[in-house]
Every structure is written in C-alpha cells, then in structure tokens.
C-alpha positions as CSV (number, residue, x, y, z in Angstrom):
1,X,89.3,95.4,15.7
2,X,88.2,91.9,16.6
3,X,84.5,91.4,15.9
4,X,83.2,87.8,15.8
5,X,80.7,87.9,12.9
6,X,78.8,84.8,13.6
7,X,78.3,85.7,17.3
8,X,77.2,89.2,16.4
9,X,74.7,88.0,13.9
10,X,73.3,85.3,16.1
11,X,72.8,87.7,19.0
12,X,71.3,90.3,16.7
13,X,68.7,87.7,15.5
14,X,67.8,86.9,19.1
15,X,67.5,90.5,20.1
16,X,65.1,91.5,17.4
17,X,62.9,88.5,18.2
18,X,62.2,90.2,21.5
19,X,61.1,93.6,20.2
20,X,58.7,94.9,17.6
21,X,60.1,95.5,14.2
22,X,58.0,97.5,11.8
23,X,57.0,96.1,8.4
24,X,57.9,97.8,5.2
25,X,54.8,99.4,3.6
26,X,53.2,97.3,0.8
27,X,53.7,100.2,-1.6
28,X,57.5,99.4,-1.6
29,X,56.8,96.0,-3.1
30,X,54.1,97.4,-5.4
31,X,56.7,99.9,-6.7
32,X,58.9,96.9,-7.5
33,X,56.0,95.3,-9.5
34,X,55.4,98.6,-11.4
35,X,59.2,98.9,-12.1
36,X,59.2,95.3,-13.4
37,X,56.5,96.1,-16.0
38,X,57.6,95.9,-19.7
39,X,56.6,99.5,-20.0
40,X,56.4,101.2,-16.6
41,X,53.7,103.8,-16.4
42,X,54.7,107.1,-14.7
43,X,51.2,108.1,-13.9
44,X,50.6,104.8,-12.1
45,X,53.7,105.3,-10.1
46,X,52.8,108.8,-9.2
47,X,49.4,107.7,-8.1
48,X,50.9,105.0,-5.9
49,X,53.2,107.6,-4.1
50,X,50.2,109.9,-3.6
51,X,48.2,107.2,-1.8
52,X,50.1,108.4,1.4
53,X,49.2,112.1,1.6
54,X,50.9,112.4,5.0
55,X,54.2,111.2,3.4
56,X,53.9,113.0,0.1
57,X,55.2,116.4,1.3
58,X,58.1,114.7,3.1
59,X,58.9,112.7,0.0
60,X,59.0,115.8,-2.2
61,X,61.1,117.6,0.4
62,X,63.6,114.8,0.6
63,X,63.8,114.5,-3.2
64,X,64.7,118.2,-3.4
65,X,67.3,117.8,-0.7
66,X,69.0,114.7,-2.0
67,X,69.1,116.0,-5.6
68,X,70.2,119.4,-4.2
69,X,67.7,121.2,-6.3
70,X,68.0,125.0,-6.6
71,X,65.4,127.0,-4.7
72,X,63.8,128.3,-7.9
73,X,63.5,124.9,-9.5
74,X,62.1,122.7,-6.8
75,X,60.1,119.5,-7.5
76,X,56.5,120.2,-6.3
77,X,54.5,117.3,-7.8
78,X,54.8,113.5,-7.6
79,X,54.5,113.1,-11.4
80,X,57.3,115.6,-11.9
81,X,59.4,113.6,-9.5
82,X,58.7,110.4,-11.4
83,X,59.5,112.0,-14.7
84,X,62.8,113.3,-13.4
85,X,63.9,110.3,-11.4
86,X,64.6,106.7,-12.2
87,X,62.3,104.1,-10.7
88,X,64.9,102.7,-8.4
89,X,65.6,106.2,-7.1
90,X,61.9,106.7,-6.4
91,X,62.0,103.5,-4.3
92,X,65.0,104.6,-2.4
93,X,63.5,108.0,-1.5
94,X,60.0,106.7,-0.7
95,X,61.5,104.0,1.7
96,X,63.7,106.7,3.3
97,X,60.7,109.0,3.8
98,X,58.6,106.2,5.3
99,X,61.2,105.1,7.8
100,X,61.9,108.7,8.8
101,X,58.2,109.2,9.5
102,X,57.4,105.8,11.2
103,X,60.5,104.7,13.1
104,X,61.1,107.5,15.7
105,X,59.2,106.9,19.0
106,X,61.4,109.2,21.3
107,X,63.5,112.3,21.2
108,X,66.6,110.1,21.1
109,X,65.3,108.3,18.1
110,X,64.7,111.6,16.4
111,X,68.3,112.7,17.1
112,X,69.6,109.4,15.5
113,X,67.3,110.0,12.5
114,X,68.5,113.6,12.1
115,X,72.2,112.6,12.2
116,X,71.5,109.8,9.7
117,X,69.6,112.2,7.4
118,X,72.5,114.6,7.4
119,X,75.0,111.8,6.7
120,X,72.8,110.7,3.8
121,X,72.8,114.2,2.3
122,X,76.6,114.3,2.5
123,X,77.0,110.8,1.1
124,X,74.6,111.6,-1.8
125,X,76.6,114.7,-2.7
126,X,79.9,112.8,-2.5
127,X,78.6,110.0,-4.7
128,X,79.0,112.1,-7.8
129,X,82.8,111.4,-7.5
130,X,82.4,107.7,-6.8
131,X,81.8,105.3,-9.7
132,X,79.0,102.8,-9.5
133,X,77.3,104.3,-6.5
134,X,74.0,105.9,-7.2
135,X,73.1,109.2,-5.5
136,X,69.8,108.1,-3.9
137,X,71.3,104.7,-3.1
138,X,74.1,106.5,-1.2
139,X,71.5,108.5,0.6
140,X,69.5,105.4,1.6
141,X,72.4,103.4,2.9
142,X,73.9,106.3,4.9
143,X,70.5,107.2,6.2
144,X,69.9,103.6,7.4
145,X,73.3,103.2,9.0
146,X,72.0,103.5,12.5
147,X,68.6,101.8,12.1
148,X,69.9,99.0,14.2
149,X,70.7,101.4,17.0
150,X,67.0,102.5,17.2
151,X,66.1,98.9,17.9
152,X,68.9,98.2,20.4
153,X,67.8,101.3,22.2
154,X,64.3,99.8,22.5
155,X,66.0,96.8,24.1
156,X,68.2,98.9,26.4
157,X,66.8,102.5,26.5
158,X,68.5,103.6,29.7
159,X,72.1,102.9,28.7
160,X,72.7,102.2,25.0
161,X,72.6,105.7,23.4
162,X,74.3,107.6,26.2
163,X,77.0,105.0,27.0
164,X,77.7,103.3,23.6
165,X,76.2,105.0,20.6
166,X,77.1,108.6,21.3
167,X,80.7,107.7,21.8
168,X,80.9,106.5,18.2
169,X,80.3,109.9,16.8
170,X,83.9,110.8,17.5
171,X,85.3,107.4,18.2
172,X,83.9,105.4,15.4
173,X,86.1,102.3,15.9
174,X,87.0,102.1,19.6
175,X,83.4,103.1,20.5
176,X,82.0,100.4,18.2
177,X,84.3,97.8,19.8
178,X,83.0,98.8,23.3
179,X,79.4,98.3,22.0
180,X,80.2,94.8,20.7
181,X,82.0,93.7,23.8
182,X,79.1,94.8,26.0
183,X,76.2,93.4,23.9
184,X,78.1,90.6,22.0
185,X,76.4,92.2,19.0
186,X,76.0,95.8,17.7
187,X,73.7,98.0,15.7
188,X,75.5,97.0,12.5
189,X,74.4,93.4,12.9
190,X,70.9,94.4,13.9
191,X,70.6,96.8,11.0
192,X,71.8,94.1,8.5
193,X,69.4,91.5,9.8
194,X,66.5,94.0,9.5
195,X,67.5,94.9,6.0
196,X,67.5,91.3,5.0
197,X,64.1,90.7,6.7
198,X,62.7,93.6,4.6
199,X,64.2,92.1,1.4
200,X,66.4,95.2,0.7
201,X,69.5,95.2,-1.4
202,X,72.6,93.2,-0.8
203,X,74.7,96.3,-1.0
204,X,72.6,97.9,1.7
205,X,72.6,95.0,4.2
206,X,76.4,94.4,3.8
207,X,77.2,98.1,4.0
208,X,75.2,98.4,7.3
209,X,77.1,95.4,8.6
210,X,80.5,96.8,7.8
211,X,80.2,100.5,8.1
212,X,82.4,100.7,11.2
213,X,85.1,98.6,9.6
214,X,88.5,100.5,9.7
215,X,90.2,98.2,7.2
216,X,88.7,99.4,4.0
217,X,91.1,97.4,1.9
218,X,89.9,94.1,3.4
219,X,86.3,95.2,2.7
220,X,87.4,95.9,-0.9
221,X,88.7,92.4,-1.3
222,X,85.2,91.2,-0.2
223,X,83.2,93.6,-2.3
224,X,84.5,96.8,-4.0
225,X,81.1,98.5,-4.0
226,X,80.5,97.8,-0.3
227,X,84.0,99.2,0.4
228,X,83.1,102.4,-1.5
229,X,79.8,102.7,0.4
230,X,81.4,102.1,3.8
231,X,84.1,104.8,3.0
232,X,81.3,107.2,1.8
233,X,79.5,106.8,5.2
234,X,82.7,107.4,7.1
235,X,83.6,110.6,5.2
236,X,79.9,111.7,5.5
237,X,79.9,111.1,9.3
238,X,83.0,113.1,9.7
239,X,81.6,116.0,7.8
240,X,78.4,115.9,9.8
241,X,80.4,116.0,13.0
242,X,82.6,118.8,11.8
243,X,79.6,120.9,10.6
244,X,77.1,120.4,13.5
245,X,78.9,119.2,16.6
246,X,80.4,121.4,19.3
247,X,82.5,118.6,20.7
248,X,86.2,118.2,20.1
249,X,87.5,116.3,17.1
250,X,89.4,113.2,18.1
251,X,92.4,111.8,16.3
252,X,90.5,108.6,15.7
253,X,87.7,110.4,13.8
254,X,90.2,112.5,11.9
255,X,92.2,109.4,10.8
256,X,89.0,107.7,9.8
257,X,88.1,110.6,7.5
258,X,91.6,110.9,6.0
259,X,91.8,107.1,5.3
260,X,88.3,107.0,3.7
261,X,88.8,110.1,1.7
262,X,92.1,108.8,0.3
263,X,90.5,105.4,-0.4
264,X,87.9,107.1,-2.5
265,X,90.3,109.6,-4.0
266,X,87.9,112.5,-3.2
267,X,89.1,115.9,-4.4
268,X,88.8,119.1,-2.4
269,X,85.8,120.2,-4.4
270,X,83.9,117.0,-3.5
271,X,84.4,117.8,0.2
272,X,83.4,121.4,-0.3
273,X,80.3,120.4,-2.2
274,X,79.2,118.0,0.6
275,X,79.8,120.6,3.3
276,X,77.8,123.2,1.2
277,X,74.9,120.7,0.9
278,X,74.9,120.1,4.7
279,X,74.8,123.8,5.4
280,X,72.0,124.3,2.8
281,X,69.8,121.4,3.8
282,X,71.0,120.0,7.1
283,X,69.0,122.3,9.4
284,X,66.0,122.5,7.1
285,X,64.2,119.4,8.5
286,X,60.7,120.9,8.2
287,X,60.5,121.8,4.6
288,X,57.2,120.7,3.1
289,X,55.5,121.1,-0.3
290,X,51.9,121.0,-1.3
291,X,50.7,118.9,-4.2
292,X,47.6,119.1,-6.4
C-alpha cells in the first residue's frame, strides 16, 4: 500500500479548514485539572460529570457497556462510577459519550457512530489479553477510528460514504487505497489532525492515522503500542462485520483478521468474549439510567 504521508496530512489540514470542527467541551480539560490535583476529590469529579444532565445517562450506559457489567450490578450513579474507575478511564468514557451525542448530524453519521461504538466494545473486551492497552483507552481509540470520515462526508456528502467508506468494511486495505487516491488524503489523516487539534493522546492520534495499515510489523518498529492498538481495531472491525453484516466476507477482510489476531496472539476465548460482548451490548444503543 503506497500512501504518501506528507501529502495526506497536508490535504487533511486544508480540508478541515473548510468545514466546521466541533470543540471539545471544557469539562474534558477541567477533568485533567482535577486529575492533576495532589489528592483528586471523587465528589468534585462526580459533580463535574453531572453538570451535563443530558449526557449523564448516556455516560452511565456506556460505562456499563465498556466494563461489561452484569445486569444485576450496573453502575447507576456518577459517584459510583468515579469510585470504581480510574480518572483517565472517566475522561475516556466522558469524551466518547460527548462525541457520540454531538457529532452525528445525519443518518449516515449515526451509522458510522454505531459501527464505531460496536468496534469499541469489541476492542475493549479484547484488551484484557493485550498488555499495556487499557480497556477504556481501547474503546475510545476504536470508537474514534472513523471520526475523520464524518468530516470528509461533510465535505463530500453525495459520494464519500457510498463510494469509498462503505467499501472499507470488507475491503479494509484496497478500499482505503481507493479513498486516498481519489481525495489525496483519507479519514485516517483527518481523524489524526482533529485528535491533535483537540490535544488528545499521542497513542490515539497515531492509531487513527495508521489503523488501515496492513503491515503491522512496520508499525511495531515505529511504536509497539500503536501496533497493538491498530491490530485491536482490525480484529474488532472483523468481529463487528461478522456479527452484524449480511454481506459476504471477503478474503481481504479474513486475512486482515487472521494477521491481526496472530500478531496479538489472541486465544479462542478472547474472540469468544468479544463476540459475546457484541451480542450483549451491540444492539442495545438506547439503554439509559436515571441518577439522583
């Protein structure tokens, strides 16, 4: 796969200058300040999360999904979530909730978000078997994999999703190559530029940039953790396609899965667990919780 990185990044930067890019809510940066305190206060963090009542139910719902909580032991209160999660995990899940709520402006956007949410759930479950990748971090990166696609679609609504993005569901490498050749950039570059603009993690921005890379060994030489995250996304995308799509499975997608799975040395029970999580939570996109 021949992708000119500098050209792709330059074109992505020009593209997002022509469209509106949402800002990250100030609460994300306020969370960072609270996390940086010598003795972080759980009540203050819970109060900050509760400042967005319209997001709170979705945040608690997502927390239960990503942690794969049993139905008889769901997290129903923001303070309980703070006490059970690490501060970085709170940030990952709150940002994911905000983006899921604020980004979609069309039915096609919502389809992209649903696919990414499902991929995030599978990646989160698989992360248990991958050293140095946190569960909520795996969710956030996989969830954000196609954020750049949403913005390219705003640039070219009539053609992008139908002609270029959808093809990548079962042709993750050749379909991606076609996207780059047409636009001289791709959603990977746009997503990476946006992640840097929002001051998100280095792992996230680099994983977004490289998640259609088919040479995982070359990514590993660049950054072992980015390579693990890219491989997680590729396995997760395969499992989402297998579980929810009624289209045929291409040899390219099958080979992508087998290579990424071998690269991560994922056992059968890891794949089984991810598939079970998808079947449990993947269609439950409207689960809400009340808080007091």
